[in-house]
C-alpha positions in Angstrom: 59.3 5.7 0.9 60.9 8.2 -1.9 58.4 9.0 -4.9 56.9 5.8 -5.0 55.8 6.1 -1.5 54.2 9.2 -2.3 52.4 7.9 -5.7 50.9 5.6 -2.2 49.5 8.1 0.1 47.9 9.7 -3.1 46.2 6.2 -4.3 48.0 3.2 -6.0 45.1 4.0 -9.0 46.9 7.4 -9.3 50.0 4.9 -11.4 50.6 4.3 -14.7 53.0 1.3 -14.5 51.6 -1.6 -12.2 54.3 -4.0 -12.5 56.6 -1.4 -11.7 54.3 -0.8 -8.4 54.0 -3.6 -8.0 57.5 -4.9 -7.7 58.7 -1.9 -5.6 55.3 -2.5 -2.7 53.7 -5.4 -2.6 51.3 -4.4 -0.5 50.5 -1.0 -2.4 49.3 -3.9 -5.8 47.0 -5.2 -3.3 45.7 -2.3 -1.9 45.2 0.0 -5.2 43.5 -3.6 -6.7 41.1 -3.5 -4.1 39.8 -0.4 -4.2 38.3 -0.9 -7.2 36.3 -4.0 -6.4 34.2 -2.4 -4.4 30.8 -4.2 -5.4 29.3 -6.8 -8.3 29.3 -4.6 -11.0 33.1 -3.8 -10.6 34.3 -7.9 -11.0 31.8 -7.7 -14.2 33.3 -5.1 -15.9 36.7 -3.2 -16.5 37.9 -0.1 -14.3 37.7 3.7 -15.7 40.5 5.0 -17.1 43.8 5.2 -14.7 44.5 8.6 -16.3 41.0 9.8 -15.6 40.9 13.2 -13.8 38.0 11.6 -11.2 40.1 8.9 -9.8 42.6 11.6 -8.8 39.1 13.1 -7.1 38.1 10.0 -5.5 41.4 9.0 -3.8 40.3 10.2 -1.1 37.4 7.8 -0.4 39.0 5.2 -1.3 41.2 5.0 1.0 38.6 5.7 3.9 37.7 1.6 4.3 39.5 1.7 7.8 36.8 4.1 9.3 34.4 2.0 8.6 33.8 -0.1 11.7 32.7 3.4 13.6 29.3 3.1 11.9 28.3 -1.1 12.9 26.8 0.4 15.9 24.2 2.8 14.2 23.5 -0.2 11.4 23.4 -2.7 14.2 21.0 -0.2 16.1 17.4 0.1 15.8 16.0 1.5 12.7 13.3 4.0 12.8 10.9 4.9 9.9 12.5 8.3 9.6 16.1 5.9 8.2 13.9 4.5 5.7 16.1 5.0 2.0 13.8 6.3 -0.6 11.1 8.4 1.7 10.1 10.0 -1.7 9.4 7.1 -3.5 8.1 5.1 -0.4 5.6 8.1 0.0 4.4 7.9 -3.5 4.0 4.3 -2.8 1.6 4.5 0.0 -0.1 7.4 -1.8 -1.2 4.9 -4.4 -2.0 2.0 -2.6 -5.1 3.6 -1.1 -6.4 2.6 -4.2 -7.7 -1.0 -3.6 -9.2 0.6 0.3 -11.0 3.5 -1.0 -12.2 2.3 -4.0 -13.3 -1.6 -2.7 -14.0 -1.1 1.3 -14.8 2.6 0.6 -18.6 1.1 0.7 -19.2 -1.3 3.1 -20.5 0.3 6.2 -24.0 1.8 3.7 -23.6 -2.0 1.0 -27.4 -2.9 3.3 -28.7 0.2 2.3 -27.6 0.4 -0.6 -28.6 -2.6 -2.3 -31.9 -2.4 -0.3 -32.4 1.0 -3.0 -31.9 -0.2 -5.6 -34.0 -3.5 -5.1 -36.0 -2.7 -3.0 -36.8 1.3 -2.9 -40.0 1.2 -0.6 -39.4 -0.7 1.9 -37.7 2.0 3.7 -36.6 -0.4 7.1 -35.9 -3.2 5.8 -37.6 -5.5 8.1 -39.1 -8.2 6.0 -37.6 -11.6 6.1 -37.6 -12.0 2.6 -36.0 -8.5 1.7 -32.8 -9.2 4.2 -32.4 -12.7 2.3 -32.1 -11.0 -0.5 -29.9 -7.5 0.6 -28.0 -10.6 2.0 -27.0 -12.7 -0.7 -26.6 -9.4 -3.7 -24.5 -7.3 -1.7 -22.5 -10.9 -1.3 -21.7 -10.4 -5.0 -21.5 -6.5 -5.3 -18.5 -6.9 -3.1 -16.9 -10.1 -4.8 -16.9 -9.2 -8.2 -14.2 -6.9 -7.2 -11.6 -8.7 -6.4 -12.6 -11.1 -9.2 -11.9 -8.7 -11.3 -8.6 -8.4 -9.4 -7.8 -12.1 -9.6 -8.3 -12.0 -13.3 -5.5 -9.9 -14.1 -3.2 -9.8 -11.2 -1.0 -12.5 -12.9 -1.6 -10.5 -16.4 0.0 -7.1 -15.2 3.0 -8.9 -12.4 4.1 -10.4 -15.8 3.4 -6.8 -18.0 5.5 -5.3 -14.8 8.9 -7.9 -15.6 9.2 -7.0 -19.0 7.7 -3.3 -19.5 8.1 -2.0 -16.2 5.4 -1.2 -13.1 5.0 2.6 -13.8 2.9 2.0 -16.2 0.5 -0.7 -15.1 0.0 1.6 -11.6 -0.7 4.6 -14.1 -3.0 3.4 -16.0 -4.9 1.6 -13.1 -5.2 4.9 -10.8 -6.6 6.6 -13.9 -9.2 3.9 -14.6 -9.9 3.9 -10.9 -11.4 7.1 -11.2 -13.4 7.1 -13.9 -15.0 3.5 -12.4 -15.1 5.6 -8.6 -17.2 8.7 -9.4 -19.3 6.5 -12.3 -20.7 3.5 -9.5 -21.5 6.5 -6.9 -24.2 7.6 -9.8 -25.4 5.0 -10.6 -29.3 3.8 -9.9 -29.6 0.1 -11.0 -27.8 -3.6 -9.6 -26.6 -4.4 -13.0 -24.6 -0.4 -13.2 -23.3 -0.8 -9.4 -21.8 -4.1 -11.1 -19.9 -3.1 -13.7 -18.4 0.0 -12.6 -17.7 -2.4 -9.9 -16.3 -5.0 -11.8 -14.2 -2.0 -13.4 -13.1 -1.2 -11.1 -11.5 -4.1 -9.4 -9.8 -5.0 -12.9 -8.2 -1.4 -12.4 -6.7 -2.1 -9.2 -5.0 -5.4 -10.5 -1.9 -4.1 -9.5 -1.6 -4.0 -5.5 1.1 -6.8 -6.3 3.5 -4.3 -8.0 3.9 -2.0 -5.8 4.7 -4.7 -3.0 7.5 -5.8 -5.6 8.3 -1.9 -5.6 8.5 -1.6 -2.1 11.2 -4.8 -2.7 13.3 -2.8 -4.8 12.9 0.6 -3.5 14.2 -0.6 0.3 16.4 -3.1 -1.3 18.4 -3.6 2.6 17.6 -6.6 4.1 17.5 -4.7 7.5 15.2 -2.4 6.7 12.4 -4.1 4.4 10.5 -5.1 8.0 10.0 -1.2 8.4 9.2 -0.5 4.7 6.4 -4.3 4.2 4.3 -2.8 7.1 4.8 0.7 5.3 1.9 -0.8 2.9 -0.3 -2.9 4.9 -0.1 0.6 7.1 -1.8 2.7 5.0 -3.7 0.3 3.4 -5.2 0.5 7.5 -5.5 3.4 7.4 -6.9 3.8 4.1 -10.1 1.5 5.1 -10.4 3.4 8.5 -10.9 6.7 6.5 -13.0 4.3 3.9 -15.0 3.3 6.3 -15.1 6.1 9.0 -16.1 8.5 6.1 -17.8 6.6 3.7 -20.8 5.6 6.3 -20.9 9.2 7.2 -20.9 11.0 3.9 -23.7 8.3 2.7 -27.3 9.8 3.0 -26.2 13.0 4.0 -29.8 14.1 4.1 -30.4 11.9 6.7 -27.0 12.0 7.8 -25.7 15.9 7.4 -29.2 18.0 7.3 -26.6 20.9 8.2 -24.9 20.9 4.5 -27.9 19.2 2.2 -30.7 18.9 4.4 -33.6 22.5 4.2 -32.2 24.3 6.1 -28.4 22.9 4.6 -25.7 25.3 4.0 -25.3 24.4 0.7 -29.3 24.1 -0.4 -28.9 28.0 -2.6 -32.3 26.2 -4.4 -33.6 26.4 -1.3 -35.9 23.4 -1.9 -38.0 22.6 0.5 -36.6 18.8 0.6 -32.5 19.8 0.2 -30.3 19.2 -2.5 -31.3 17.5 -4.8 -28.9 15.7 -6.2 -28.1 14.6 -2.9 -31.6 13.6 -3.0 -31.3 11.8 -6.0 -28.2 10.0 -5.8 -27.5 9.5 -1.7 -24.4 7.5 -2.3 -22.5 9.2 -4.2 -20.8 12.0 -1.8 -18.8 9.1 -0.3 -17.8 7.9 -4.5 -16.9 11.7 -5.0 -14.7 11.6 -2.3 -13.0 8.7 -3.4 -12.4 10.4 -6.8 -10.7 12.9 -5.8 -8.3 10.9 -3.7 -7.4 8.4 -6.5 -7.2 11.5 -8.9 -4.2 12.7 -6.4 -2.5 9.7 -6.7 -2.2 9.6 -10.5 -0.6 12.7 -10.7 2.0 11.7 -7.5 2.6 8.4 -9.7 2.6 9.8 -12.7 4.4 13.5 -12.0 6.8 11.6 -9.5 7.3 8.0 -8.9 10.5 6.7 -11.1 10.3 3.5 -12.1 12.1 0.5 -10.4 13.1 -2.3 -12.5 16.3 -3.2 -13.5 16.9 -3.2 -17.3 14.3 0.2 -17.2 14.9 1.9 -14.3 17.8 4.1 -15.6 15.4 5.3 -18.7 14.3 8.9 -19.2 10.9 9.6 -17.8 9.1 12.0 -19.1 6.5 12.6 -16.5 9.7 12.8 -13.7 11.1 15.8 -15.7 7.5 17.8 -15.7 7.5 17.1 -11.7 11.0 18.5 -11.4 9.8 21.5 -13.6 6.5 22.2 -12.0 8.9 21.9 -8.6 11.4 24.7 -10.0 9.1 26.6 -11.5 6.9 26.6 -8.1 10.4 27.3 -5.8 11.1 30.3 -8.0 7.3 31.2 -8.7 6.9 31.1 -5.2 10.1 31.3 -2.9 11.7 34.3 -5.2 11.8 36.7 -3.0 13.5 34.3 -0.6 16.6 33.8 -3.2 16.6 37.7 -4.0 20.2 38.6 -3.0 21.0 43.3 -3.4 24.5 45.0 -4.5 25.9 47.7 -2.7 25.4 50.8 -4.1 28.9 51.6 -5.7 28.1 47.6 -7.4 25.4 48.7 -8.8 26.9 52.1 -10.4 30.1 50.1 -11.7 27.4 47.6 -13.0 25.3 49.9 -15.2 28.0 52.2 -15.6 31.6 50.9 -16.4 31.3 48.7 -19.6 34.6 47.4 -18.4 33.1 46.6 -14.6 30.1 45.0 -16.5 31.9 42.8 -18.9 33.3 41.3 -16.0 30.5 40.3 -14.1 28.9 38.9 -17.1 31.9 36.9 -18.1 32.0 35.8 -14.3 28.5 34.7 -14.6 28.9 32.8 -17.9 31.8 31.1 -15.9 30.1 29.9 -13.4 27.4 28.9 -15.6 30.3 26.7 -18.0 31.6 25.6 -14.7 27.9 24.3 -13.7 27.4 22.3 -16.6 31.4 20.6 -16.5 30.1 19.6 -13.2 27.1 18.1 -14.3 28.5 16.4 -16.8 31.5 14.9 -14.4 29.1 13.7 -11.9 26.8 12.2 -14.9 29.9 9.8 -16.2 30.1 8.2 -13.4 26.3 7.3 -12.8 26.3 3.4 -12.8 26.0 2.0 -16.4 22.7 0.4 -16.7 22.5 -3.0 -15.7 21.5 -5.2 -18.6 18.1 -7.2 -18.7 18.6 -11.0 -16.9 16.7 -13.7 -19.1 13.7 -14.3 -17.1 13.5 -17.8 -15.2 11.1 -20.7 -17.0 7.6 -19.9 -15.2 7.3 -23.6 -13.6 10.9 -22.7 -11.4 9.2 -19.5 -10.1 7.3 -22.0 -7.9 9.5 -23.5 -5.3 8.4 -24.9 -1.9 8.8 -23.2 -0.5 7.0 -20.2 -2.6 3.3 -21.8 -2.8 3.3 -22.8 0.9 3.9 -19.3 0.9 1.2 -18.5 -1.5 -1.3 -20.5 -0.3 -1.4 -19.5 3.1 -1.2 -15.0 1.3 -4.9 -17.3 -0.4 -6.3 -18.8 2.6 -6.0 -15.5 4.6 -8.6 -13.3 2.5 -10.5 -16.6 2.3 -12.0 -15.5 5.6 -10.9 -12.3 6.2 -12.7 -10.5 3.3 -15.8 -12.2 4.0 -16.1 -10.7 7.7 -15.4 -7.7 6.3 -18.4 -8.0 4.2 -20.5 -10.0 6.7 -20.0 -8.0 9.9 -21.6 -4.9 8.3 -24.7 -6.3 7.2 -25.0 -8.2 10.1 -24.4 -4.9 12.0 -27.9 -3.0 9.9 -29.6 -6.4 10.0 -32.4 -5.0 12.4 -32.9 -7.0 15.5 -35.1 -9.8 15.8 -35.8 -9.4 20.4 -39.7 -12.0 19.4 -38.1 -14.4 17.8 -34.7 -14.3 20.1 -37.1 -14.6 23.6 -37.5 -17.9 22.7 -34.2 -18.8 21.5 -31.6 -22.3 21.7 -27.6 -22.1 21.7 -27.6 -21.9 17.7 -30.9 -21.3 16.7 -31.4 -17.1 17.1 -31.5 -14.7 14.2 -31.7 -11.3 13.3 -28.4 -8.0 14.1 -28.1 -5.0 15.6 -30.0 -2.7 13.3 -27.6 -0.1 12.9 -27.2 3.1 11.1 -24.6 3.9 8.2 -23.0 6.1 9.8 -22.5 4.1 13.2 -21.2 1.5 11.5 -18.8 3.6 9.6 -17.5 5.5 13.2 -17.4 1.9 15.6 -15.1 0.6 12.1 -13.0 3.4 11.7 -12.6 4.3 15.6 -11.4 0.4 16.3 -9.0 0.4 12.7 -7.3 2.6 14.7 -6.2 1.2 16.6 -5.6 -1.0 14.4 -3.2 1.4 13.3 -1.4 2.5 16.4 -0.9 -1.4 17.2 0.8 -2.1 13.9 3.6 1.5 13.8 4.7 0.4 18.1 4.0 -3.7 18.7 3.8 -5.3 15.9 7.2 -4.2 15.0 8.6 -5.4 18.8 6.9 -8.7 18.5 8.0 -9.8 15.3 11.7 -8.7 16.4 11.0 -10.9 19.2 9.0 -13.9 18.0 9.8 -13.6 14.2 7.6 -13.3 11.3 6.5 -17.3 11.4 5.8 -16.9 14.9 3.7 -14.1 14.8 1.4 -15.3 11.9 0.6 -17.9 14.1 -1.1 -15.9 17.0 -3.1 -14.1 15.2 -4.5 -17.9 12.8 -5.3 -18.4 16.9 -7.1 -15.7 17.1 -9.2 -15.5 14.4 -11.2 -18.8 15.0 -12.2 -17.3 19.1 -13.7 -14.2 17.2 -15.5 -15.8 15.1 -17.1 -18.3 17.1 -18.0 -15.6 19.6 -19.2 -12.7 17.0 -22.8 -14.3 16.7 -23.6 -13.8 19.7 -24.4 -10.0 19.9 -27.8 -11.2 18.7 -28.8 -11.6 21.7 -27.6 -9.3 24.3 -30.3 -6.3 25.7 -30.0 -3.8 23.6 -31.5 -1.1 26.3 -31.7 -1.3 29.5 -29.8 -1.4 32.4 -27.5 -4.4 30.4 -27.1 -2.0 27.4 -23.6 -1.3 27.9 -22.5 -5.0 27.6 -23.7 -5.4 23.9 -21.9 -1.9 23.3 -18.5 -3.4 25.3 -19.2 -6.8 23.5 -19.1 -5.1 20.3 -16.0 -3.5 20.7 -14.5 -6.9 21.9 -15.0 -8.6 18.6 -14.0 -6.2 16.3 -10.9 -5.8 18.3 -9.8 -9.0 18.3 -10.7 -9.4 14.9 -8.6 -5.9 14.0 -6.2 -7.2 16.2 -5.6 -10.9 14.4 -6.0 -9.0 10.5 -3.0 -6.6 11.7 -0.6 -8.8 12.3 -1.4 -11.7 9.3 -1.4 -9.3 6.5 2.0 -7.5 6.7 3.7 -11.1 8.2 1.8 -13.3 4.8 3.3 -9.9 2.5 6.7 -10.6 4.4 6.7 -14.5 4.0 6.0 -14.2 0.3 8.6 -11.9 -0.3 11.2 -13.9 1.2 9.5 -17.0 -0.7 10.3 -15.6 -4.1 13.8 -17.5 -4.9 15.4 -14.8 -6.6 14.8 -10.8 -7.0 14.6 -11.2 -10.6 10.6 -12.5 -9.9 9.0 -11.1 -7.0 6.3 -8.9 -9.2 5.4 -12.7 -11.0 5.8 -14.4 -7.6 3.6 -10.9 -6.0 1.1 -11.5 -8.7 0.3 -14.7 -8.6 0.1 -13.7 -4.8 -2.2 -10.9 -5.3 -4.1 -13.1 -7.5 -4.5 -15.8 -5.5 -6.1 -13.8 -2.9 -8.1 -12.1 -5.0 -10.2 -15.2 -5.9 -10.2 -15.5 -2.5 -11.4 -12.2 -1.9 -14.2 -13.3 -4.5 -14.6 -16.7 -3.4 -15.2 -15.7 0.9 -18.3 -12.8 0.1 -20.2 -14.3 -2.7 -20.4 -17.9 -0.5 -20.1 -15.6 2.7 -23.4 -13.9 1.9 -25.1 -16.9 0.7 -24.8 -18.5 3.5 -26.1 -15.7 5.7 -28.1 -15.2 3.3 -29.5 -19.3 3.9 -29.2 -18.2 7.8 -31.6 -15.1 7.5 -34.7 -17.4 6.5 -33.7 -20.5 8.5 -33.5 -18.0 11.7 -29.1 -19.2 12.9 -27.8 -16.0 12.0 -24.1 -17.4 13.2 -24.8 -20.2 10.4 -22.2 -18.1 8.1 -19.6 -17.8 11.2 -19.3 -21.4 12.4 -20.5 -23.2 9.5 -18.1 -20.9 6.9 -15.9 -18.6 8.5 -14.5 -20.7 11.4 -13.6 -23.8 9.2 -12.0 -21.6 6.7 -9.7 -20.2 10.0 -8.9 -23.4 11.4 -7.7 -25.3 8.2 -5.3 -21.7 7.6 -4.0 -22.3 11.0 -3.4 -26.2 10.4 -2.0 -24.9 6.9 0.9 -22.7 8.7 1.3 -25.0 11.9 1.8 -27.7 10.0 3.0 -27.5 6.1 4.3 -23.8 5.8 6.2 -24.0 9.4 8.1 -26.9 7.5 8.8 -25.2 4.1 10.2 -21.8 5.9 13.8 -22.1 6.7 14.8 -21.5 10.7 14.7 -17.7 11.4 18.2 -16.3 13.2 
C-alpha cells in the first residue's frame, strides 16, 4: 500500500490533499467523508481544520464503528433505573417535584378539622349537620384555590420558560413556596388561609416545566418511559409522605403528647396545657415540615440544577458554579487527609536543604499545572458549539388534533381525581350517623366514618406506598405489553366502579363481630382508586409528551396541559364540595359520588375510547 496506505491506517482526516487521496484510493475518501458526519450538527457546519492535533488524537475514535454491532443486544435489553442518563439532574428535578404534593396535599387529612377550627371553634365534635355541611363547602373552596392559581399562571410560566429558560421559574417558585407554606401554618382566619394557599398555587405553576426538563434531560426514546415514571413516582411518594406526616403532625397536643403535651419532652416551660405555640397554632407543625423540605429543594435547584433550554444550556450558570465550588471545598476540607501523600525522609531532606532539587520539584509542579491547563483548554475547544435559538412556531400550530385530544384527556383525569382527593378525607372525617342509617334505603343514607386525622393520614399513606410499588414494578411491564394507551384505558374503567361503591362504607358496622368489614371495604376502595390513579397519571404525561408536534414547544404544550389540569383541579373540589354539602343536608351522602364523580369518570373513559384512541397512532 505504501505511503498512502500508511495514511489510511492513521485515518483519512490526516490527509492535506483530499484530491490525491481520492485518486489513489476512492474508498479512503469515502471513509474520510463518512467519519466527518457524526451527527446532525456536522451535516450543517464545516469540519475543523485538518491540521488540528485534536484530529490526530481522535482518529482512533473514528475507526471504531465496526465494533458498534456488539453493543446492540445491550441496547435492545430492558432499561433499568441505573441506566438512565443524567441521574444527578433527574434527582434534583425529583426533589423539586415534591413542591406540589407538599403544598397541596399535606392538609387533606386534617382539612375538616382545620376549617372547623376557624369557622366554628366552639364545636369540637362537629356532629351538627349544618356545621358539617358548611365545613365541607368551605374546605372545597380552600382546596380549589391552589389549582385555580396554578391555572392562571401555568401557560405564562411555560411560555416564559421557552424564551428565558427553565431553571428561573423553578427556583423562584420554590422560594415563594417556602414562605407561603410557613405562613399558612400560622394563619388563624379563613381569609389568611385562602391567601397563603393561593400564593402557594401561583408558585407551583411550574410543574409542566419540570416535565419539560425531564424530556430535555433524557432525550433518547428508549429511556423516556422510565424517566417519565420518575416524576409521578416522586409525586406519589410526596403524597404518601405528606398525607401520613400531615395527619400525624396536626394537633400535636393530641397526636404527639409525649413531645408537646403537659409531660412532653419539648414542654420546657412546664405549662399545664402543653407547649403553648402548639396549642395556639395546632396546624403549624405540618406547614413547618413542608417549608423545611422545600427550602432544601430550593438550595438544590439553585446550586445544582442545570439549564436545559437549547438556546441557553451552554451559558454560564453562577449558581451551578457556586455549587461546584462548595463541593470542591467540602472535599478538600473533610476528605483532605485521605488525599495526603508522604515523602520518604531522604526526599524531604533533599526538598528542604537542596536548592537545586527543590527548584526541580517546583518546576515539575509548575509544568504539571501547565499541562493540566492546556488539557482543559483543549477539551473546552472541542465542546459542541451552542445551538442557535430557532424561531418558535406560531401559537396555533402547536395545537394539532392529536395534541388537543391528549390535552382534554389530561384535563379530565384531575376533574374527578382531585375531587376524590378532597371529598374522601372529608367523608372519612364526617361523624358517623348510625341513628339515621337504621332506616336507610339504597340511595338515601348519610354520615361518614368519623375517623381522626392521624388515622386518615396513615391509611392513605400506607396504600400510597402500595401505589409506589405498583408504579415501580407493575406499570412498566403493563406498559411494555399493552402500550401506554392500553394501560390508560384499563385505569379509566376502574375509576367509575370505585366511585360507585365508596359511599356504601357508611352502611358497614363500626362495632361488633362484623366491624372488620368496614376496614376491609375501606381498603378495597382506597386500593382501587390508588391503583387506577397510579396507572393513569404517568400514561397521560407520556401521551401528552408524544403528542407535541416538535420538541421545541414541549414547554408550551406541558404549560397548556398543566393549565387545563389546574383548572380541573380547581373546579373538581369546588363543585364536589358543594354537592357533598348539599348531600349532607338532604341525607344523601352518596350524591357527590354518583352524580358527579361517576359521571365525569364515564365521560373521561368515553373520550379516551372514542376520540383519543383514533387520534393516537398505532403503537409498535
